[in-house]
C-alpha positions in Angstrom: 76.2 110.9 114.3 79.5 109.8 115.7 82.0 108.0 113.2 81.6 104.6 115.1 77.7 105.2 114.7 78.1 105.9 111.2 80.1 102.7 110.8 77.5 100.6 112.6 75.0 102.2 110.3 76.8 101.1 107.4 77.0 97.6 108.7 73.3 97.2 109.4 72.0 98.6 106.1 74.0 95.7 104.6 71.2 93.2 104.9 67.8 93.7 106.4 68.2 90.5 108.7 71.1 89.8 111.1 71.2 86.1 112.1 71.7 85.8 115.8 73.9 82.8 116.4 74.4 80.7 119.2 77.2 78.0 118.5 79.1 75.8 120.5 82.5 76.5 118.5 84.3 76.5 115.3 83.3 73.4 113.9 79.5 73.9 113.6 80.1 78.1 113.2 82.3 77.9 110.1 79.9 76.1 107.8 77.1 78.0 109.2 78.5 81.2 108.6 79.5 80.0 105.1 75.9 79.1 104.4 74.5 82.5 105.5 77.0 84.4 103.6 76.1 82.5 100.5 72.2 83.4 100.7 72.9 87.0 101.3 73.2 87.4 105.0 76.7 88.5 105.6 76.4 90.4 108.9 76.3 87.7 111.7 75.8 88.2 115.4 77.4 85.5 117.6 76.2 85.8 121.0 78.6 85.0 123.8 76.5 82.4 125.4 78.9 79.4 124.8 82.4 78.7 126.1 83.3 78.2 122.4 81.7 81.5 121.3 85.0 83.6 120.9 86.8 80.7 119.2 84.2 80.6 116.6 84.3 84.2 116.1 88.1 84.0 115.5 87.6 80.7 113.0 84.9 82.7 111.2 86.6 86.0 110.7 89.8 83.6 109.4 87.8 81.3 107.3 84.7 83.1 106.2 85.6 85.5 103.4 82.6 88.5 103.3 81.4 87.6 106.9 81.0 90.8 108.8 81.1 89.6 112.4 79.7 91.0 115.3 79.7 89.7 119.3 76.4 89.6 121.0 75.2 89.4 124.6 78.0 91.6 125.5 77.5 92.3 129.2 80.8 93.6 130.6 83.6 95.7 129.4 86.2 92.6 129.6 83.8 91.0 127.4 83.8 93.6 124.9 87.7 93.8 124.8 87.8 89.9 124.2 85.5 90.0 121.4 87.4 92.8 119.7 90.4 90.9 120.3 88.7 87.7 118.5 87.7 89.4 115.3 84.3 91.2 116.2 83.7 94.4 114.2 80.8 95.3 116.3 79.4 94.7 119.6 75.8 94.0 120.6 74.3 93.9 124.2 70.7 92.9 125.5 70.6 96.0 127.7 72.8 99.2 127.9 74.6 100.7 130.5 77.2 103.6 130.8 80.1 101.2 131.7 79.5 99.5 128.3 79.1 102.7 126.3 82.4 103.9 127.7 84.1 100.5 127.0 82.9 100.4 123.6 84.2 104.2 122.9 87.7 103.4 124.5 88.0 100.4 122.0 86.5 102.5 119.1 84.1 100.0 118.0 80.5 100.1 117.1 78.1 99.5 119.7 74.5 98.5 119.4 73.2 98.9 122.9 69.7 97.1 123.7 67.1 99.3 125.1 63.4 98.5 125.7 61.8 101.9 126.9 62.0 105.5 125.8 63.9 106.3 128.8 66.7 103.7 128.1 66.6 105.0 124.5 67.0 108.6 125.4 69.9 107.8 127.9 71.8 106.0 125.1 71.4 109.0 122.8 72.6 111.5 125.3 75.7 109.2 125.1 75.9 109.8 121.5 74.3 106.1 120.6 71.5 106.8 117.9 71.1 103.4 116.5 69.8 100.8 119.1 68.7 97.4 119.5 65.2 97.0 120.7 65.0 93.9 122.9 63.2 91.8 123.6 61.1 93.1 120.7 58.0 91.1 121.1 57.8 90.8 124.8 58.6 94.8 125.2 55.6 95.9 122.8 56.3 94.8 119.4 55.7 96.8 116.1 53.2 99.1 117.9 55.3 99.9 120.5 58.2 100.8 118.1 56.2 102.8 115.7 54.9 105.1 118.8 58.5 105.9 119.6 59.0 107.3 116.0 57.2 110.7 116.9 58.8 111.6 120.1 62.4 110.3 118.9 62.5 110.9 115.2 66.5 111.0 115.1 66.6 107.2 116.5 67.1 104.1 114.4 66.4 100.5 115.8 67.4 96.9 115.3 64.3 95.0 117.0 65.2 91.4 118.0 63.4 89.1 120.1 60.7 86.8 119.3 60.6 88.0 115.5 59.9 85.2 112.7 59.8 85.9 108.9 56.2 87.4 108.8 56.8 89.7 111.7 60.1 90.7 110.0 58.3 92.2 107.1 56.0 94.5 109.6 59.0 95.8 111.3 61.0 96.5 108.3 58.3 98.9 107.0 58.6 101.0 109.7 60.7 104.4 109.2 62.6 103.8 112.4 63.7 100.3 111.8 67.2 99.7 110.1 67.2 96.1 110.1 65.9 93.0 112.6 67.6 90.4 114.2 66.5 86.8 114.3 67.1 83.3 114.4 64.4 81.8 112.3 67.1 81.6 109.4 69.0 79.0 111.3 66.5 76.2 112.8 67.5 73.9 115.2 66.6 70.9 112.9 68.5 72.2 110.0 71.8 72.8 112.2 71.6 69.4 113.6 71.2 67.8 110.3 73.8 69.9 109.2 71.5 71.0 106.0 73.5 73.9 105.0 71.7 74.0 101.8 68.4 74.7 104.0 69.9 77.4 105.9 71.0 79.1 102.5 67.6 79.1 101.2 66.2 80.6 104.5 68.8 83.2 104.3 68.2 84.2 100.7 64.3 84.8 101.4 65.3 86.8 104.4 68.0 88.8 102.3 64.9 89.7 99.9 62.4 90.9 102.7 63.6 94.3 101.8 64.2 94.7 98.3 
């Protein structure tokens, strides 16, 4: 296992669930991060799907002690550099390309590439990535598909993301080749709109207890 893969594994083992966040900017990101960390989910994936995502990562890195920040929806080498400069300590992509893998290696930053098939997983393993994001988990075959990859690809670990809720998370986390899951159920839209951070913390606490 490479040094960066070992660092990534240590991060992903911190908590059973990684909240996948889409935030407009620092104003909503900072209190949200505080609420999640307070509930026991310190590893956060901020998707680069909004104009304010990088500023949100910067603010969270500066103002939320204990948060371990990753940047998601990384599609280009330029985004990878920008995310690291903003304070992200690991990168996540929905898919996998050699270009992104090279960019992460050059930046010496842990990288969780997305895969949906055995062939994609094997290609990333050839490039030294043995910890992979299984995405989109539910549409791509769900628990049964991921379980079936365990026998032919026993050295690979996965973080399934996409269509997972609290009940499905329990089943994924029971698989030997799953290190954690990613999801957004801990940050429901109504709670975010109302600024109900206590509700977010409660959901985070329940999610943190999924793998005791």
